[in-house]
N, C-alpha and C positions, 0 to 999 in steps of 0.2 A: 533821510531814512533809506536803509538798504532794501532793495526789492528781493522778491523770491528768486528771481533770475540771478541776482548777484550773490545771494547767500548760499544757494544749493550747491554749486560746484565746489566751493571751499569746504563746506560741511561734509559732503560725501567724500571728497578726496582725503580728508583726515580720517574719516571712519573706515575707508577702504584701504587701510594699512599703508597710507602714504602715497597712494596712487594719485597722480595729478591729471588735470585736463588742460590742454592748450587750445588756443584758437577762440574765436568769437562764438557765442551761443545766441541763437535766434530767440526773439521774444515770443514764447509760446502763446502768450495771451493775444498776440496779434494774428495768430494763425487761425484758419477755419477749423472748427472742431466738430466736423461731421464726417465720419464717426468720431466719438470721443475716445481718447487714449486711456486704456486701463492696463496696468501692470499686475500680473499675478505671479507669485513666487513659484508655486508648484503646478504640475500638470492637472491635478485633481481640482484645484481652485480655478485654473484657467479654463478647464472644460465647463465648470459650473457657470462661470461668467459668460462664456460664449453661448451656451444654451439659453441663458436668460436674456442676454443683451442683443443677440441677433445682429442686424445691420446697423444698429444704433451705436455700437462700440467696436473699436479695434483693440483686441486683447493680445498683449504680448506676455508670454510665459518665460520667466527667467531660466528655470531649470528644465532641461530637455530630458527625454527618456534615458534611463540608466544613471542619472545623476543622483547622488546621495545628498539629500537636503541637510542632514546632520553635519556634513563635512563640506558644505558648499562654501567656496571662497568667492566673494564678490569680484567681478571683473570690471575693467575700465569701461566697457561698453554699457554696463548697467547704469552708469551715471546718466548717459544720454536718455535712456528709457525713463528713468526717474524724473529727469528734468521735464520731459514732455507729458508725463502722466497727469491726468486729472483725477485719478483714483488709483490707489495701490491696495491690492488685496493680498493678505498673507495669512499663514496658518496660525502662528503664535504658539504659546506653550513651549517655547524653546526649540521648535523643530528646525527653524532656519539657521541655527548655529551662529556662525560668525557674521551673518547678515543681520542678526538681531539688533545690534547697536545702531546700524544704519537705519533700520526701520523705525526704531524709537525716535531718532532725531528727525527723520523724514516726516513723521506725523505732526511735527510742529509747523510744517510748511505746506503739506499736501494732504488731502483727505485720505485716510487709511481705514482698513477694517480687518481685525483679526478673526478670520472666518471660523476656525475651529473653536475659539473661545465663545463666539456668538452662538454656535451650535450647542455647546454645553450649557450656556446660559438659558437658551430656549428650553432645553430638556429639564433643567432645574426648575424653571418657572412653571413647567407642566407637572411638577411633582415627582420627577424621576429621581431615584437614589443613585447617584454616580459615585462609585468608590475609587475610580481610577482617573480622576480629573487632571492629574499631573502628566498623563500620557498624551502626547500630541497627535497620535494616529487616529483621530476621531472618525475619519472617513471610512474606517473599516466596519463601522456599524451604520448601515444604510439609514436606519431609522433616526440615528443621531445626526448624520450628515444632512438629512432632510431638513433639520432645524435651521440649517444655514441658508436655505433657499430664500425665505422671506427677508432675512437680514441683508443678503447680497442684493436682492431685487430692490429693496428700499434705498440702499446706498447708491445703486446705479441710477435710480429715479431722481435722486438729489442732483446728480450730475447732468442728467438729461430729462427734465420734467416732461418734455414733449413726448417721451417714449414710455411714460408711466403705464398707459393702457396696455401696450404690447408686453411690457414687463410683467404686469399682473396676469395676463393670459398665459404667458410662458411659464410663470411660476406655478400656476395651477396645473398646467400640463405636466411639468417636471415633477411636481409632488405626486401625481398619480403614477408616473413611471417609477419613481423611487418606492412607493408603496408596493407596487407589483414586484419589483426586484427584491425588496426586503422579504416578502412572503416566499418568493421562489428560492432564495438562498436558504431560508429556514427549513423548508420542506426537503431540499436536497441533502443538507447536512444531517437532518434527522434520519435519513435512510442509512447512514453509516452505523454498523453494529456498535453498540454502546461501549463494549470493551476496547474497541479500536478507535474510538473517537478522541484521538490525541493528535494535535497538530504541532509538529516540531519543525521550527524554522531557524534561519540563521540568526535573527535578532528579534527582540520582543516587540514586534510591530502589530501583532494580531490579537492583543488582549481584548479590544473592543469587539472584534469579530467573535472571539470565543464567548464573551459575555452575552452577546446578542443571540448567537445561534447554537448555544449549548454544546460547545466543544472545548475540551481542555487544551490549553495552549502552553507550549514550552519554547522559549527562545534561548538559543545558546548564549548570545550576547544580551546585554541589557536593552533598555528602551532606546538609547542612543548608540550608534555604531562607533562613536569615538572611544568607547570602552572595549578593550580587547578581551576575548574569552580566554580564560586560563585553563590549565590542565584539569582542575577540579570541576569547572563548568562542563567540560567535555565528558568527563567520566560520569558525572551526575546525570547528564542528558542521556548518555548511552545506557545507563542503568534503567532509566524510565522506559526506553524502547524495549529492552530485554524483558523487564518485569511485566509490561503491559502487552507484549507481543505486537507492538505497533509495526505495520508492514512497510511504512515509507517515511522518508524525511524529505524536506524541501529546501532548495536553495532560493535566493532572492535576486532579483535582477540588478540590484545596486550594490551587492555585497560579494566580496571574494568568497568562493565556495570552500576554501581550505578548511574552515572549522567544521562545516557540514561533513566533509570527507573524513575528517579526524573522528567525528562521532560515529560515522558509519564503520570505520575501521575498528573502533573500540567495541562497538556492538557485535561486529562479526567475530572479534577475538573471544567474546563471551558466548559464542555459539548462536547468535541471532542475526543472520544476514538481513540487511535493510536496503530496499531499493530507493533510488531517487524518484520522488513523485513528480518531478518537473520543477520549472521555475515559477515562483510566485512574484507578484508585483506588490511590494509592501509600501515603499516610499516614493515610487514614481510610476507613471503610466508606461505602457509599452510604446513601440514605434507607432506613429500616426496611422500607417496603413495596415497595422496588424489587429488581431482580435482584442487586444488590451489597450488600444489606442485612445479610448475615452474612458470615463469613469465607470459607466455601466458595463462596458465591455471588460474592463479590468476586474470588476467584482464577479462577473459571470465566469471569466477565464479562471480566476483564482478558485472559485467554488467548484467548477468543473474538474480541475486538476486535483483538488483536495478530496472530493467525493470519490472520484474514480480510483485514486491511489489507495484510499483507506477502506475500500470495499463497499461503498454505497451504491445507490442506483441512480442512473441518469436517464430519464425518459428521452424521447426523440427531440424534445424542445431544448434539451441541455447542451 
């Protein structure tokens, strides 16, 4: 019988578009597993795992700040991390693009968890009516993302049963923090004048945010950044800005700003100058030492910039 150690390099080298691995691979089952190795695909998932896992787990995040998950291409070094992982956490719903086929095969060999799918399942079980379940950007609704906490904590506890009590305590604390964040965002967005409560961004990553916090959202590109915006998309978006007298438009940290600038130019040509409201973090966290370096910081930073640019109020705590 072929072992996990023998199967995984060949499997992933095929899935990773012909990339191979040379040299011997150590037997990970013989290595000490304190802390246990966890691989997370995105920064939002990695942050969740770190907050829950603490010292019991060593979390490696594949996608660094500024990386677009829709267009992420697996790298050779990813194989090493997958080989050593005792658990792989990923978003699902097609977010990881070309990595999706690798994750599907990996699940046959290593425990995996589609975190966004688990969050949606928790919401549906609670009776929520979700009309946009094909959208992978679930973390944009803090209340929905909160539904992933228990799922991730339980999966981590399966890997390290000795850490179950700590995981339960951390999950309860993080739930309280998410509840407070969810309320804070809703109050701040509600301060934006209703006529200007239109969020225009580079791509359609903020639908869950708009649904949760009652703000109309327009993305120039579609849900995935693999689809290019056309001239009609640019003109249509500019028309919304002009008609609604929206004062600002936003770029995103992982997307080339050229389409946003094209919309600004079109709106200006129609007599409605639009300012850049700043950079939003849609598909990735900010730099680790910056204000958007973790999930809570990312959501607060996004909200601060949206509210300020669209004419809302930000108390001293914002």
